MILO-742176 format. One line per 5 residues: their letters; for each residue y, x, z of C-alpha. Coordinates in steps of 0.2 Angstrom, whole numbers, plus 5000, padded with zeros to 4 digits. Example, Ala and Ser with C-alpha at 12.3 -4.5 7.8 and 13.67 -1.06 7.14 Angstrom:
! MILO-742176
as	4978/5062/5039; 4995/5068/5036
This chain:
! MILO-742176
mtnke	4983/5149/5237; 4998/5137/5234; 4999/5121/5242; 5007/5112/5227; 5000/5097/5220
rikva	4986/5100/5207; 4991/5099/5188; 4984/5083/5182; 4976/5084/5165; 4968/5071/5153
iyglg	4958/5075/5138; 4958/5065/5121; 4942/5068/5112; 4925/5074/5119; 4917/5085/5106
gvgke	4913/5103/5109; 4930/5109/5114; 4933/5094/5125; 4917/5096/5134; 4920/5115/5137
lvrdf	4937/5110/5144; 4929/5098/5156; 4917/5112/5162; 4931/5124/5164; 4942/5112/5174
nqred	4928/5108/5185; 4928/5125/5192; 4947/5126/5195; 4957/5122/5210; 4974/5121/5201
ielvg	4969/5108/5188; 4963/5091/5191; 4954/5081/5177; 4960/5063/5179; 4955/5055/5163
viarn	4945/5056/5146; 4948/5046/5130; 4934/5046/5117; 4931/5038/5100; 4912/5039/5101
plqig	4906/5022/5107; 4890/5030/5114; 4901/5040/5126; 4912/5026/5132; 4908/5020/5150
hdvgi	4898/5036/5155; 4903/5049/5167; 4911/5064/5158; 4902/5077/5169; 4885/5071/5163
lsgld	4891/5070/5145; 4898/5088/5147; 4882/5096/5154; 4887/5097/5172; 4874/5095/5186
nktgi	4885/5083/5195; 4895/5067/5191; 4914/5069/5191; 4919/5051/5195; 4928/5051/5178
tvtan	4922/5038/5166; 4926/5040/5148; 4939/5027/5142; 4939/5019/5124; 4954/5025/5114
qtkeq	4966/5012/5107; 4960/4997/5118; 4961/5006/5135; 4971/5022/5134; 4987/5013/5138
dlyet	4980/5006/5154; 4975/5024/5158; 4993/5031/5155; 5001/5016/5165; 4989/5018/5180
tkidv	4986/5037/5181; 4998/5051/5184; 4995/5063/5170; 5005/5079/5168; 4997/5085/5151
lihca	4986/5076/5138; 4975/5088/5128; 4971/5081/5111; 4956/5088/5103; 4948/5073/5094
ganna	4953/5079/5077; 4963/5071/5064; 4965/5073/5045; 4984/5078/5046; 4998/5081/5058
kgtfe	5005/5063/5056; 4988/5055/5060; 4987/5066/5076; 5004/5061/5081; 5000/5043/5080
qvrta	4985/5045/5091; 4995/5053/5105; 5012/5044/5102; 5008/5031/5117; 5006/5046/5129
lehgi	5022/5054/5124; 5031/5037/5127; 5023/5036/5144; 5031/5053/5149; 5016/5064/5146
nvita	5016/5081/5139; 5004/5084/5124; 4995/5099/5117; 4985/5096/5101; 4972/5107/5093
nvgtt	4978/5101/5076; 4983/5116/5066; 4995/5106/5055; 5006/5103/5070; 5010/5121/5073
dlwss	5026/5122/5062; 5032/5105/5058; 5050/5110/5057; 5045/5119/5041; 5030/5109/5034
dpela	5037/5091/5038; 5054/5091/5046; 5055/5072/5045; 5040/5071/5056; 5046/5085/5068
seidv	5063/5076/5070; 5054/5060/5074; 5043/5068/5087; 5057/5078/5094; 5068/5062/5097
ickeh	5053/5054/5106; 5049/5069/5117; 5068/5071/5122; 5069/5053/5126; 5055/5054/5138
gvtyf	5057/5071/5144; 5041/5079/5138; 5035/5092/5125; 5023/5092/5111; 5015/5106/5101
gqgss	4999/5111/5091; 4989/5126/5097; 4972/5134/5093; 4963/5150/5088; 4972/5153/5072
qvlek	4989/5154/5080; 4983/5169/5090; 4980/5178/5073; 4997/5173/5066; 5006/5180/5081
aviam	4996/5196/5080; 5002/5198/5062; 5020/5196/5066; 5019/5207/5081; 5012/5221/5071
tegsk	5027/5223/5061; 5038/5227/5076; 5037/5246/5071; 5039/5243/5052; 5054/5251/5043
eiesv	5050/5242/5027; 5037/5229/5022; 5032/5225/5004; 5018/5213/5008; 5006/5208/5022
sfmhh	4988/5203/5020; 4974/5198/5032; 4956/5192/5033; 4949/5181/5046; 4930/5183/5045
sdvha	4922/5170/5057; 4904/5168/5060; 4901/5150/5065; 4884/5151/5073; 4893/5146/5089
yseks	4896/5129/5082; 4884/5115/5080; 4876/5111/5063; 4885/5094/5064; 4902/5102/5067
nretl	4900/5115/5053; 4894/5101/5041; 4908/5089/5045; 4923/5101/5047; 4918/5115/5035
gigls	4905/5108/5023; 4893/5122/5028; 4875/5114/5027; 4879/5103/5012; 4872/5106/4995
eaefd	4884/5114/4982; 4885/5097/4973; 4889/5088/4989; 4902/5101/4994; 4910/5100/4976
erkka	4911/5081/4978; 4919/5082/4995; 4932/5094/4988; 4936/5083/4973; 4939/5068/4985
aetns	4951/5079/4996; 4961/5085/4981; 4965/5066/4977; 4972/5064/4994; 4983/5078/4999
aelns	4983/5071/5017; 4965/5076/5019; 4967/5094/5014; 4964/5107/5027; 4972/5122/5021
nidsv	4983/5136/5029; 4998/5134/5017; 5010/5131/5032; 5003/5148/5040; 5008/5157/5024
kfigd	5026/5150/5024; 5028/5153/5043; 5024/5171/5042; 5035/5173/5027; 5049/5165/5036
nlgfv	5047/5176/5051; 5048/5192/5039; 5063/5186/5029; 5053/5183/5013; 5057/5167/5003
iddvk	5040/5160/4999; 5043/5149/4984; 5025/5147/4978; 5008/5147/4986; 4992/5148/4976
tkmst	4976/5143/4984; 4957/5145/4980; 4942/5139/4988; 4925/5147/4985; 4908/5145/4993
yvnds	4893/5156/4998; 4877/5148/4993; 4859/5152/4997; 4844/5152/4985; 4841/5134/4989
givfg	4858/5128/4984; 4865/5126/5002; 4882/5131/5006; 4882/5143/5021; 4900/5149/5020
tqetl	4917/5145/5013; 4932/5156/5009; 4950/5150/5007; 4962/5162/4999; 4980/5159/4999
igyeq	4994/5170/4991; 5012/5167/4994; 5024/5173/4981; 5043/5177/4981; 5050/5176/4964
gkeri	5033/5180/4957; 5030/5195/4969; 5015/5193/4981; 5021/5194/4999; 5008/5186/5010
redwv	4989/5185/5007; 4977/5176/5018; 4958/5175/5017; 4950/5163/5029; 4931/5165/5029
fildp	4919/5154/5039; 4901/5158/5037; 4884/5158/5045; 4884/5177/5045; 4867/5185/5047
ekryy	4874/5199/5056; 4885/5187/5066; 4901/5197/5063; 4917/5190/5069; 4933/5200/5065
dkivi	4951/5200/5059; 4958/5213/5047; 4977/5215/5046; 4985/5226/5033; 5004/5229/5033
hgvpe	5009/5237/5016; 5025/5246/5019; 5033/5260/5029; 5022/5265/5039; 5006/5258/5031
vesvm	4996/5249/5045; 4978/5243/5044; 4970/5236/5060; 4953/5228/5062; 4949/5218/5078
nyspd	4931/5215/5081; 4925/5200/5092; 4909/5193/5100; 4903/5178/5089; 4909/5165/5101
rgfct	4927/5170/5098; 4932/5156/5087; 4925/5142/5099; 4931/5151/5115; 4948/5155/5109
tyati	4951/5137/5103; 4949/5130/5120; 4955/5145/5130; 4971/5145/5121; 4974/5127/5124
rnsip	4970/5129/5142; 4982/5144/5144; 4996/5133/5136; 4996/5121/5150; 5009/5131/5160
vvmke	5020/5133/5145; 5020/5115/5139; 5026/5110/5157; 5039/5123/5158; 5048/5122/5141
kagyl	5063/5110/5138; 5058/5093/5131; 5056/5091/5113; 5044/5096/5098; 5039/5114/5100
nslti	5036/5127/5086; 5020/5134/5094; 5022/5151/5085; 5040/5154/5093; 5037/5149/5111
pvcrw	5032/5162/5124; 5014/5169/5122; 5002/5158/5131; 4994/5172/5140; 4979/5172/5151
yggdy	4983/5171/5169; 4969/5175/5182; 4979/5167/5197; 4984/5149/5201; 4994/5141/5186
rdil	5005/5132/5199; 5012/5149/5204; 5020/5152/5187; 5027/5135/5184
């Protein structure tokens, strides 16, 4: 075991992912949890261990965001801040962690919109990049969907020609709470309530939670010039008129030719199926199905973030495109040994 100082980590957001990270860090010798910031007033002032289901107190009291977080940054050494509080868009997420970056703290966020800002919002990427380089830190988005996108690109390594790529991400969401499914996916709402929420989101593009950036990123990596992306949201509704699943379909076109198709299905699957199906249409034809246990989505979200800690500390300062950095692999040893 190394004698190096433990990696000091703080968490912003104490929902399901944040609590799982607390439990995970509690068992590690190489990571020390030094602070937690929360937005829920019912959590503020309480020991994070008790809130996260541990049998023991950790001595870490949950801090209120905005009013107290700067005090935490100024008085506590923090190597990495993990942001998993959720925000409606990449800009909103950045504003929540800007103060941390300005205090010389590396940041990992679970916001999928932060994945490829050089393509989706170059102005924001440039702003973040300047701040990161000024303070010698890194910032990037990470989560379970990036694992799939990297797999799609990696599977083209043996391709001679490619006409198009398609994949389906079929996610059983039983691993998440009813509240989480309702608030983030609309699962559990009536069909009328879901439609009302959808219309409200359509009037404010900043509220949309689609994977358009994913389509463009994969296209860019394969040399396709995606000039149009069409999207469609559909629902699975039971006999009582309650939504129990959603499917977002996105098709990326190059001069009218379909190049990239993505189907993202989130559903309370009676059989609890969780799988990814990737098809590479070309020479050779490739079709691959990866089956997972039902906890894959939740587990991969927090595990990928945790596995990113050595990467975010080793990369050069600046905004990082999370799909082009080294693979944030699982490492069974001490993280300090690979820094």
